[in-house]
C-alpha positions as CSV (number, residue, x, y, z in Angstrom):
1,M,-9.1,-39.6,-32.4
2,D,-9.7,-42.4,-34.9
3,N,-6.3,-43.9,-34.2
4,L,-7.0,-43.9,-30.5
5,K,-10.3,-45.7,-31.1
6,L,-8.5,-48.3,-33.1
7,Q,-6.1,-48.8,-30.3
8,I,-8.9,-49.3,-27.8
9,K,-10.5,-52.0,-30.0
10,N,-7.4,-54.1,-29.3
11,F,-7.5,-53.6,-25.5
12,P,-8.3,-56.7,-23.4
13,N,-11.4,-57.2,-21.3
14,L,-9.2,-57.7,-18.2
15,P,-8.3,-55.7,-15.1
16,G,-5.3,-53.4,-15.3
17,V,-3.9,-49.9,-15.3
18,Y,-4.0,-47.5,-18.3
19,R,-1.7,-44.5,-19.0
20,M,-2.8,-41.6,-21.2
21,I,0.2,-39.9,-22.9
22,N,0.5,-36.6,-24.8
23,S,2.6,-35.7,-27.9
24,K,5.5,-34.7,-25.6
25,L,5.5,-38.3,-24.3
26,E,4.3,-37.1,-20.9
27,V,1.9,-39.2,-18.9
28,I,-1.1,-36.9,-18.2
29,Y,-3.5,-39.4,-16.6
30,I,-3.3,-42.8,-14.9
31,G,-6.3,-44.9,-14.2
32,K,-7.3,-48.4,-13.0
33,A,-10.1,-50.6,-14.4
34,K,-11.9,-53.8,-13.8
35,N,-12.3,-54.1,-17.6
36,L,-9.6,-52.1,-19.5
37,K,-11.5,-52.0,-22.9
38,K,-14.8,-50.8,-21.4
39,R,-13.3,-48.3,-19.1
40,V,-11.0,-46.6,-21.6
41,A,-13.7,-46.6,-24.3
42,S,-16.1,-44.7,-22.0
43,Y,-13.9,-41.6,-22.3
44,F,-14.6,-41.4,-26.0
45,V,-18.4,-41.2,-26.0
46,K,-20.0,-38.4,-28.1
47,N,-21.8,-36.7,-25.3
48,Q,-18.9,-36.3,-22.9
49,S,-20.3,-33.8,-20.3
50,S,-17.1,-32.9,-18.4
51,P,-15.1,-30.0,-20.0
52,R,-12.0,-31.1,-18.1
53,T,-12.3,-34.6,-19.5
54,R,-12.8,-33.2,-23.0
55,L,-9.6,-31.1,-22.6
56,M,-7.7,-34.1,-21.3
57,I,-8.8,-36.3,-24.3
58,S,-7.8,-33.6,-26.8
59,N,-4.2,-33.8,-25.4
60,I,-4.0,-37.6,-25.7
61,N,-1.6,-39.0,-28.3
62,T,-1.5,-42.6,-27.3
63,I,-2.7,-44.9,-24.5
64,E,-0.6,-47.6,-22.9
65,F,-1.9,-50.3,-20.4
66,T,-0.6,-52.9,-18.0
67,I,-2.7,-56.0,-17.2
68,T,-3.0,-57.1,-13.5
69,N,-4.5,-60.2,-11.8
70,T,-7.3,-58.3,-10.0
71,E,-8.8,-54.8,-9.7
72,A,-7.2,-54.5,-6.3
73,D,-3.7,-55.2,-7.8
74,A,-4.5,-52.5,-10.4
75,L,-5.4,-50.1,-7.5
76,I,-2.0,-50.7,-5.9
77,L,-0.1,-50.2,-9.2
78,E,-2.2,-47.1,-10.0
79,N,-1.3,-45.6,-6.7
80,N,2.4,-46.3,-7.0
81,L,2.5,-44.8,-10.5
82,I,0.6,-41.7,-9.5
83,K,3.0,-41.0,-6.6
84,K,6.0,-41.5,-8.9
85,I,4.8,-39.6,-12.0
86,L,2.3,-37.0,-10.6
87,P,0.2,-36.7,-13.8
88,R,-1.5,-33.3,-14.3
89,Y,-5.1,-34.7,-14.5
90,N,-5.0,-37.1,-11.5
91,V,-6.4,-36.4,-8.1
92,I,-3.3,-36.2,-5.8
93,F,-3.2,-35.9,-2.0
94,R,0.1,-34.3,-1.1
95,D,1.5,-35.2,2.3
96,D,5.1,-34.0,2.1
97,K,6.1,-34.8,5.7
98,S,5.8,-38.2,7.4
99,Y,3.5,-38.2,10.4
100,P,5.0,-37.6,13.8
101,Y,5.2,-40.3,16.4
102,L,6.0,-40.4,20.1
103,M,9.0,-42.7,20.7
104,I,10.2,-44.5,23.9
105,T,13.8,-45.6,23.3
106,G,15.3,-48.9,24.3
107,G,18.1,-49.4,26.8
108,N,18.3,-49.3,30.6
109,F,16.8,-45.8,31.1
110,P,14.5,-45.2,28.1
111,R,13.9,-41.6,26.8
112,L,10.8,-39.9,25.6
113,M,11.2,-38.4,22.2
114,F,9.5,-36.8,19.2
115,H,10.1,-38.8,16.1
116,R,9.6,-38.7,12.3
117,G,10.9,-41.1,9.7
118,F,12.4,-44.6,9.8
119,Q,11.5,-46.8,12.8
120,K,14.0,-49.1,14.6
121,K,12.9,-52.4,16.2
122,E,14.5,-51.7,19.6
123,N,12.3,-48.6,20.2
124,Q,8.6,-48.3,20.9
125,Y,6.5,-46.0,18.7
126,F,3.1,-44.5,19.4
127,G,0.9,-42.7,16.9
128,P,0.7,-41.5,14.3
129,F,-0.3,-38.0,15.6
130,P,-2.0,-35.5,13.4
131,N,0.6,-32.8,14.2
132,S,3.8,-32.1,16.2
133,N,1.9,-30.1,18.9
134,A,-0.1,-33.3,19.8
135,V,3.1,-35.2,20.3
136,R,4.7,-32.5,22.4
137,Q,1.6,-32.2,24.6
138,S,1.6,-36.0,25.2
139,I,5.3,-35.9,26.1
140,Q,4.6,-33.1,28.6
141,L,1.8,-35.2,30.1
142,L,4.0,-38.3,30.4
143,Q,6.7,-36.2,32.0
144,K,4.3,-34.9,34.6
145,V,2.7,-38.3,35.4
146,F,5.5,-40.8,34.9
147,M,8.5,-38.5,35.2
148,L,10.5,-40.1,32.3
149,R,13.6,-38.4,31.0
150,T,13.7,-36.4,27.7
151,C,17.3,-35.4,27.7
152,E,19.8,-36.5,25.0
153,D,22.1,-39.5,25.7
154,S,25.2,-37.3,25.6
155,V,23.7,-35.1,28.4
156,F,22.3,-38.1,30.3
157,N,25.7,-39.9,30.4
158,N,27.6,-36.9,31.7
159,R,25.4,-35.5,34.5
160,T,26.9,-35.2,37.9
161,R,23.8,-33.7,39.6
162,P,20.0,-33.5,38.8
163,C,18.9,-31.0,36.3
164,L,16.0,-28.5,36.5
165,Q,13.5,-31.2,35.2
166,H,14.0,-33.1,38.4
167,Q,13.6,-30.0,40.6
168,I,10.2,-29.2,39.0
169,K,9.1,-32.9,39.3
170,R,9.2,-33.8,35.6
171,C,12.0,-36.4,35.9
172,T,13.1,-38.9,38.5
173,A,16.8,-38.2,37.7
174,P,18.0,-41.7,36.7
175,C,21.2,-40.0,35.4
176,V,22.5,-39.7,39.0
177,G,20.9,-42.8,40.4
178,L,18.0,-41.3,42.3
179,I,15.8,-44.1,41.0
180,S,16.6,-47.8,40.5
181,D,16.7,-49.5,37.2
182,F,13.7,-51.7,38.2
183,D,11.5,-48.8,39.2
184,Y,12.3,-46.7,36.1
185,K,11.5,-49.7,33.9
186,N,8.2,-50.1,35.7
187,D,7.4,-46.4,35.1
188,T,8.3,-46.8,31.4
189,K,6.0,-49.9,31.1
190,Q,3.1,-47.9,32.7
191,A,3.7,-45.0,30.3
192,A,3.6,-47.4,27.3
193,L,0.4,-49.0,28.6
194,F,-1.2,-45.6,29.0
195,L,-0.3,-44.7,25.4
196,K,-1.9,-47.9,24.2
197,G,-5.1,-46.8,25.9
198,K,-5.0,-49.2,28.8
199,D,-5.7,-46.5,31.4
200,T,-7.6,-48.8,33.7
201,E,-4.8,-51.3,33.9
202,V,-2.3,-48.5,34.7
203,I,-4.5,-47.0,37.4
204,E,-5.1,-50.5,39.0
205,D,-1.3,-51.1,39.1
206,L,-0.6,-47.7,40.6
207,T,-3.4,-48.3,43.2
208,N,-1.8,-51.6,44.2
209,Q,1.6,-49.9,44.5
210,M,0.1,-47.1,46.6
211,N,-1.5,-49.5,49.0
212,K,1.6,-51.6,49.3
213,S,3.7,-48.5,50.1
214,S,1.1,-47.4,52.6
215,D,1.1,-50.8,54.3
216,E,4.9,-50.5,54.5
217,F,4.5,-47.1,56.1
218,N,6.3,-45.5,53.2
219,F,3.8,-42.7,53.0
220,E,6.0,-40.4,50.9
221,K,6.1,-43.0,48.1
222,A,2.4,-43.7,48.5
223,A,1.7,-40.0,48.0
224,I,3.6,-40.1,44.7
225,F,1.4,-42.9,43.4
226,R,-1.7,-41.1,44.7
227,D,-0.8,-38.0,42.7
228,R,-0.2,-40.0,39.6
229,I,-3.6,-41.7,39.9
230,Q,-5.4,-38.4,40.3
231,S,-3.5,-36.9,37.3
232,L,-4.4,-39.9,35.1
233,R,-8.1,-39.7,36.1
234,Q,-8.2,-36.0,35.2
235,V,-6.6,-36.7,31.8
236,R,-9.0,-39.5,31.1
237,L,-12.0,-37.3,31.8
238,K,-10.6,-34.6,29.4
239,Q,-9.5,-36.8,26.5
240,S,-11.5,-40.0,26.7
241,V,-13.7,-40.9,23.8
242,S,-16.0,-43.5,25.3
243,D,-17.6,-44.4,22.0
244,F,-14.2,-45.8,20.7
245,S,-12.8,-47.1,24.0
246,E,-12.2,-50.6,22.6
247,N,-10.6,-49.6,19.3
248,D,-8.3,-47.1,17.6
249,A,-10.3,-45.4,14.8
250,D,-10.0,-42.9,12.0
251,I,-13.1,-40.9,11.1
252,I,-13.0,-39.5,7.6
253,A,-15.4,-36.8,6.2
254,I,-15.4,-35.0,2.9
255,S,-16.8,-31.6,2.0
256,E,-17.1,-29.9,-1.4
257,N,-17.8,-26.3,-2.2
258,L,-17.2,-24.0,-5.3
259,G,-15.1,-26.7,-7.0
260,Q,-12.8,-27.2,-4.0
261,V,-12.7,-30.5,-2.0
262,C,-11.5,-31.1,1.6
263,V,-11.0,-34.4,3.3
264,N,-10.9,-34.2,7.1
265,L,-9.3,-37.1,9.2
266,V,-10.1,-37.3,12.9
267,M,-7.6,-39.6,14.8
268,I,-8.6,-41.6,17.9
269,R,-5.9,-43.6,19.5
270,G,-6.0,-45.5,22.8
271,G,-9.5,-44.2,23.5
272,R,-8.3,-40.5,23.2
273,H,-9.0,-37.9,20.6
274,L,-5.5,-36.8,19.2
275,G,-6.8,-34.2,16.8
276,D,-7.5,-33.9,13.1
277,K,-5.9,-33.0,9.8
278,S,-7.4,-31.6,6.6
279,F,-6.3,-32.6,3.1
280,F,-6.9,-30.6,-0.1
281,P,-6.5,-32.8,-3.2
282,K,-4.9,-31.5,-6.4
283,N,-6.9,-31.9,-9.6
284,S,-10.2,-32.7,-7.9
285,V,-12.4,-30.5,-10.1
286,E,-15.2,-32.5,-11.7
287,Q,-14.2,-35.7,-9.9
288,N,-16.9,-37.7,-8.2
289,I,-16.8,-38.1,-4.4
290,E,-16.5,-41.9,-4.6
291,N,-13.3,-41.6,-6.7
292,I,-11.8,-39.0,-4.3
293,I,-12.5,-41.2,-1.3
294,E,-10.9,-44.3,-2.9
295,V,-7.9,-42.2,-4.0
296,F,-7.5,-40.8,-0.5
297,L,-7.6,-44.2,1.2
298,T,-5.1,-45.8,-1.2
299,Q,-2.7,-42.8,-1.1
300,Y,-2.9,-42.1,2.6
301,Y,-2.8,-45.8,3.8
302,D,-0.2,-46.8,1.3
303,Q,2.6,-46.8,3.9
304,K,0.6,-46.3,7.1
305,T,-1.3,-49.3,8.7
306,P,-4.9,-48.3,9.2
307,P,-6.4,-48.5,12.7
308,P,-8.9,-51.4,13.3
309,V,-11.9,-49.1,12.6
310,L,-12.5,-46.7,9.7
311,V,-15.6,-44.5,9.8
312,I,-16.6,-43.1,6.4
313,E,-20.2,-41.9,5.6
314,Q,-19.8,-41.4,1.9
315,K,-20.5,-44.4,-0.5
316,F,-17.5,-46.0,-2.2
317,D,-16.4,-49.5,-3.2
318,I,-15.7,-51.1,0.2
319,D,-14.8,-54.5,-1.2
320,L,-12.2,-53.0,-3.5
321,I,-10.6,-51.1,-0.6
322,K,-10.7,-54.2,1.6
323,S,-8.9,-56.1,-1.1
324,F,-6.3,-53.3,-1.3
325,F,-5.7,-53.6,2.5
326,A,-5.5,-57.4,2.2
327,L,-2.9,-57.2,-0.6
328,K,-0.9,-54.7,1.6
329,K,-1.1,-57.5,4.4
330,Y,-2.8,-55.1,6.9
331,P,-4.8,-56.6,9.8
332,Q,-8.5,-56.9,9.2
333,I,-10.1,-53.5,9.1
334,K,-13.7,-52.7,10.0
335,I,-15.3,-50.0,7.8
336,I,-18.4,-48.4,9.2
337,S,-20.6,-46.2,7.0
338,R,-23.5,-45.6,9.4
339,M,-23.1,-44.4,13.0
340,L,-25.8,-44.2,15.6
341,G,-26.3,-42.4,18.8
342,D,-23.3,-40.6,20.4
343,K,-20.9,-41.9,17.7
344,K,-22.7,-39.9,15.1
345,M,-21.5,-36.7,16.9
346,W,-17.9,-37.6,15.9
347,L,-18.8,-37.9,12.2
348,M,-20.7,-34.5,12.5
349,M,-17.6,-33.0,14.0
350,A,-15.4,-34.3,11.2
351,N,-17.8,-32.9,8.6
352,R,-17.8,-29.6,10.4
353,N,-14.0,-29.6,10.4
354,A,-13.9,-30.2,6.7
355,K,-16.4,-27.4,6.0
356,I,-14.5,-24.9,8.2
357,A,-11.1,-25.8,6.6
358,L,-12.6,-25.4,3.2
359,T,-13.9,-22.0,4.1
360,Q,-10.6,-20.9,5.5
361,K,-8.8,-22.2,2.4
362,Y,-11.2,-20.2,0.2
363,N,-10.8,-17.0,2.2
364,E,-7.0,-17.4,2.2
365,H,-7.1,-17.8,-1.6
366,A,-9.4,-14.8,-2.0
367,S,-7.1,-12.7,0.2
368,Q,-4.0,-13.7,-2.0
369,I,-6.0,-12.8,-5.1
370,K,-6.6,-9.3,-3.7
371,R,-3.0,-9.0,-2.8
372,I,-1.7,-9.9,-6.3
373,R,-4.2,-7.4,-7.8
374,A,-3.0,-4.7,-5.4
375,F,0.6,-5.6,-6.2
376,R,0.0,-5.1,-10.0
377,N,-1.7,-1.8,-9.2
378,L,1.1,-0.6,-7.0
379,L,3.7,-1.2,-9.7
380,S,1.4,-0.4,-12.7
381,L,1.7,-4.0,-14.1
382,P,-0.5,-5.7,-16.6
383,E,-3.1,-8.3,-15.6
384,Q,-1.1,-11.3,-16.8
385,V,1.7,-10.8,-14.2
386,N,1.4,-13.7,-11.7
387,R,4.8,-15.3,-11.1
388,I,7.2,-13.6,-8.8
389,E,10.7,-14.7,-7.9
390,C,12.6,-13.1,-5.0
391,F,16.4,-13.3,-4.2
392,D,18.3,-12.7,-1.0
393,I,21.9,-13.3,0.3
394,S,22.8,-14.5,3.8
395,H,26.2,-14.7,5.4
396,T,28.0,-14.0,8.7
397,M,30.9,-11.6,8.3
398,G,31.2,-12.9,4.7
399,E,31.5,-16.5,5.9
400,R,29.7,-19.3,4.0
401,A,27.4,-17.1,1.9
402,V,24.1,-18.6,0.6
403,G,21.7,-17.2,-1.9
404,S,18.0,-18.0,-1.9
405,C,15.3,-17.9,-4.6
406,V,11.7,-18.2,-3.5
407,V,8.7,-18.4,-5.9
408,F,5.2,-17.0,-5.7
409,D,2.8,-18.3,-8.3
410,K,-0.8,-19.3,-8.7
411,N,-1.7,-17.0,-5.8
412,M,0.5,-18.8,-3.3
413,M,4.2,-19.6,-2.3
414,Q,5.5,-22.5,-4.3
415,N,7.7,-24.2,-1.8
416,K,8.7,-27.1,-4.2
417,E,10.3,-24.5,-6.5
418,Y,12.5,-22.8,-3.9
419,R,16.2,-23.0,-4.6
420,R,19.4,-22.3,-2.5
421,Y,22.8,-21.5,-4.0
422,N,26.1,-22.0,-2.1
423,I,28.3,-19.0,-3.1
424,N,32.0,-19.6,-3.7
425,N,35.0,-17.9,-5.2
426,I,34.1,-14.3,-4.2
427,E,35.6,-11.8,-1.9
428,P,34.0,-12.4,1.6
429,G,31.2,-9.9,2.2
430,D,30.8,-8.8,-1.4
431,D,27.0,-8.9,-1.7
432,Y,27.1,-7.6,-5.3
433,A,29.3,-10.4,-6.5
434,A,27.1,-12.9,-4.6
435,M,23.9,-11.7,-6.1
436,R,25.5,-11.7,-9.6
437,Q,26.6,-15.3,-9.1
438,V,23.1,-16.4,-8.0
439,L,21.2,-14.7,-10.8
440,E,23.7,-16.0,-13.4
441,R,23.3,-19.6,-12.2
442,R,19.5,-19.3,-11.9
443,Y,18.7,-17.8,-15.3
444,K,21.4,-19.6,-17.3
445,K,19.6,-22.8,-16.3
446,I,16.2,-21.3,-17.1
447,I,17.4,-20.3,-20.6
448,S,19.2,-23.6,-21.4
449,E,16.4,-25.9,-20.1
450,D,13.6,-23.7,-21.3
451,L,12.0,-23.5,-17.8
452,V,9.2,-21.3,-16.6
453,R,10.3,-17.7,-16.4
454,P,9.0,-15.2,-13.8
455,D,6.9,-12.2,-14.7
456,I,8.8,-10.0,-12.2
457,I,11.9,-10.4,-10.0
458,L,12.3,-9.0,-6.5
459,I,15.8,-8.3,-5.2
460,D,16.4,-7.8,-1.5
461,G,18.6,-4.6,-1.7
462,G,18.7,-1.1,-2.9
463,K,20.1,0.8,-5.9
464,G,23.4,-1.0,-5.9
465,Q,22.0,-4.5,-5.9
466,L,19.4,-3.6,-8.5
467,S,22.0,-2.2,-10.8
468,V,24.2,-5.3,-10.6
469,S,21.1,-7.5,-11.1
470,K,20.0,-5.5,-14.1
471,G,23.5,-5.8,-15.6
472,I,23.6,-9.6,-15.4
473,M,20.1,-9.9,-16.8
474,E,21.2,-7.8,-19.8
475,E,24.3,-9.9,-20.3
476,L,22.0,-13.0,-20.4
477,G,19.8,-11.3,-23.0
478,I,16.8,-11.1,-20.7
479,S,15.3,-7.6,-20.9
480,D,11.6,-8.2,-20.8
481,I,11.3,-9.0,-17.0
482,M,10.9,-6.1,-14.6
483,L,13.3,-6.0,-11.6
484,V,12.4,-4.4,-8.3
485,G,14.8,-3.7,-5.5
486,V,13.4,-3.8,-2.0
487,S,15.5,-1.5,0.2
488,K,15.4,-1.6,4.0
489,G,13.6,1.4,5.5
490,R,14.7,3.9,8.2
491,E,16.4,2.1,11.0
492,R,15.7,-1.1,9.0
493,K,12.2,-1.0,10.3
494,S,9.6,-3.2,8.5
495,G,6.9,-1.1,6.7
496,T,9.2,1.8,5.7
497,E,10.9,0.1,2.7
498,T,11.7,1.9,-0.5
499,L,11.1,0.2,-3.9
500,F,13.4,0.8,-6.9
501,T,12.3,-0.5,-10.3
502,S,14.5,-1.3,-13.3
503,D,12.4,1.3,-15.2
504,G,13.8,4.0,-12.9
505,V,10.7,4.5,-10.7
506,I,11.2,5.1,-7.0
507,L,8.4,4.4,-4.5
508,D,9.3,5.6,-1.0
509,D,6.0,6.7,0.5
510,I,3.9,3.6,0.3
511,S,0.9,3.2,2.6
512,Q,1.5,0.5,5.3
513,T,-2.0,-0.7,4.7
514,D,-1.4,-1.3,0.9
515,L,-2.2,-5.1,0.2
516,G,0.3,-5.1,-2.7
517,F,3.0,-3.8,-0.3
518,H,2.1,-6.6,2.2
519,L,2.6,-9.2,-0.6
520,I,6.1,-7.8,-1.3
521,Q,7.0,-7.9,2.4
522,Q,5.7,-11.5,2.7
523,I,7.7,-12.7,-0.3
524,R,10.9,-10.8,0.8
525,D,10.6,-12.1,4.4
526,E,10.2,-15.7,3.0
527,A,13.4,-15.3,0.8
528,H,15.3,-14.0,3.9
529,R,14.1,-16.9,6.1
530,F,15.0,-19.4,3.4
531,A,18.5,-17.9,2.9
532,I,19.3,-17.6,6.6
533,T,18.3,-21.2,7.4
534,G,20.5,-22.4,4.5
535,H,23.4,-20.3,5.6
536,R,23.2,-21.5,9.2
537,A,23.1,-25.1,8.1
538,R,26.1,-24.6,5.8
539,R,28.1,-22.7,8.4
540,D,27.4,-25.2,11.2
541,K,28.3,-28.1,8.9
542,A,31.6,-26.4,7.9
543,R,32.5,-25.8,11.5
544,L,31.8,-29.4,12.5
545,T,33.7,-30.7,9.5
546,S,36.8,-28.6,10.3
547,S,36.6,-29.5,14.0
548,I,36.4,-33.3,13.4
549,E,39.6,-33.0,11.3
550,E,41.4,-31.6,14.4
551,I,40.9,-34.8,16.4
552,E,44.2,-36.7,16.7
553,G,44.1,-40.1,15.1
554,V,41.1,-39.5,12.9
555,G,42.2,-39.4,9.3
556,L,40.2,-39.2,6.1
557,K,39.3,-42.9,6.0
558,K,38.0,-43.0,9.7
559,R,36.2,-39.7,9.1
560,K,34.3,-41.2,6.1
561,S,33.5,-44.3,8.1
562,L,32.1,-42.2,11.0
563,L,30.0,-40.1,8.8
564,A,28.6,-43.1,6.9
565,Y,27.8,-45.0,10.1
566,F,26.0,-42.2,11.9
567,G,24.5,-40.6,8.8
568,G,26.1,-37.2,9.3
569,L,28.1,-35.0,11.6
570,E,25.3,-34.4,14.1
571,G,25.2,-38.2,14.7
572,V,28.9,-38.3,15.4
573,K,28.6,-35.4,17.8
574,N,25.8,-37.1,19.8
575,A,27.2,-40.6,19.8
576,T,28.3,-42.3,23.0
577,I,31.7,-44.0,23.4
578,E,30.0,-47.5,23.1
579,E,28.4,-46.5,19.8
580,L,31.6,-45.0,18.4
581,I,33.5,-48.3,19.1
582,L,31.1,-50.1,16.8
583,V,32.5,-48.1,13.8
584,Q,35.1,-50.0,11.8
585,G,38.6,-48.7,12.5
586,I,37.6,-46.8,15.7
587,S,39.4,-48.2,18.8
588,K,38.3,-47.5,22.3
589,K,41.1,-44.9,22.7
590,I,40.0,-43.0,19.6
591,A,36.4,-43.3,20.6
592,K,37.2,-41.6,23.9
593,E,39.2,-38.9,22.0
594,I,36.2,-38.2,19.7
595,F,33.7,-38.2,22.6
596,N,35.8,-35.9,24.9
597,F,36.4,-33.5,22.0
598,F,32.7,-32.8,21.6
599,H,31.8,-33.1,25.3
């Protein structure tokens, strides 16, 4: 402690980022400061009230710092380092998946698509949406009103007659020329305007077209425009948020209860309420609300441009966040903390969403605690048993076998710790050899790298699988972990499973209402799902790889070029002849051969 205080005396009175490091040279906390010396020294006061902070300080071996020009620069550096290192004492908002967007492709006859990930300049993107369902509902709406296509290019380019979507009036069938290029582009333009919230402009344009068609005695076409206008008006009545008709907005509310924190984000785009999403930060215990709000804003908007308006009731350093946005070169953002009249209802809704999500999270956590206790009781296990690993094997007639390992710990499934194992060099269909290989690879690594060991291992299988598993664990010198085989029940019906333990206990008459039994089923089903999805991906990839090798004129060099250009086999399969020609070494003749092979 004295050494640390001596270190801090030499810290500068400048803005920057500090990193607290333990004796294992692990960064356990990262912070930013307007004045490094003052901020770091504040951790070492005698009357430190927070037990969590006291625990963190007791683990500090040394403190490093980086000077920045401004506090806003420090905020950006802090955010980048936290995302990269994930220190154990920092508040972290995890958002594993990129947000979904609705995409309208480029080209003569643009397509409506669901999209995640990298965005290309030639396409139009609308969003982000809070979840995939919101995107799909918007696609269905646009199909109904503007009748744009959603089919893949490979299907579109090879149609000879209209598909079912045209028959149910969800597509104008540009694939077979039932709509002109000009009219389809006009429909696409109107759909884009609608997604941007310019409903009035779209309705005025449709009204003009309806009147023009009526004046030309083309009443059938006028009726189409009339129906579109009616549909749009109905949608506007249902989804319109008049309080934010001029701007896109994000409404952010935070709720705290029993040490848990939830941040709820309500999205309004183009004058329409798209939905909301709740976030549960890691390591938020004993953190003040101001700090949590600032961390959320910097982590969430690090790669996403904020809408023109942010509504946040809680107090925080607005100038600091605005400086952060300015350094990210975002457009000017208006941050509102007080809302009056009808607008206040939206903030109340966001607060209610956060409280409900927090209650649901708490109830779910309480339910899992009951399950793990019942699980221990079912198998007569001690209180310290918490971590469960479960294994399963999936294959089709012995082809491309894949083993899965899923992990249950801290009262929940730990998706980040799941592992798949491609099984090779065994007799096809030999499940015993497959399980032996998976367990050997898994626990050899755990022993050699001194990783976290499970308290109990579940094996999807009966006595035979359990015996093989027990044998390999003994060979590896692991004898202190109980193994449990979960055997399929009568007629493979869920709820009638038999449990075989490595201690020789057989449980074959378990109540279907037993919560511990429910936990076993949940973990076993997750292992099965994870194994089968991995097996299917491996099998399909192998089939595509072998099939591409059969195409005449496509050797190893061309195959590598194709895969690199399209980013994988699926891209090659869906490519048009024009796209294939763009690959180095692929002539028009070979492009036709490849296209015809897949279509």
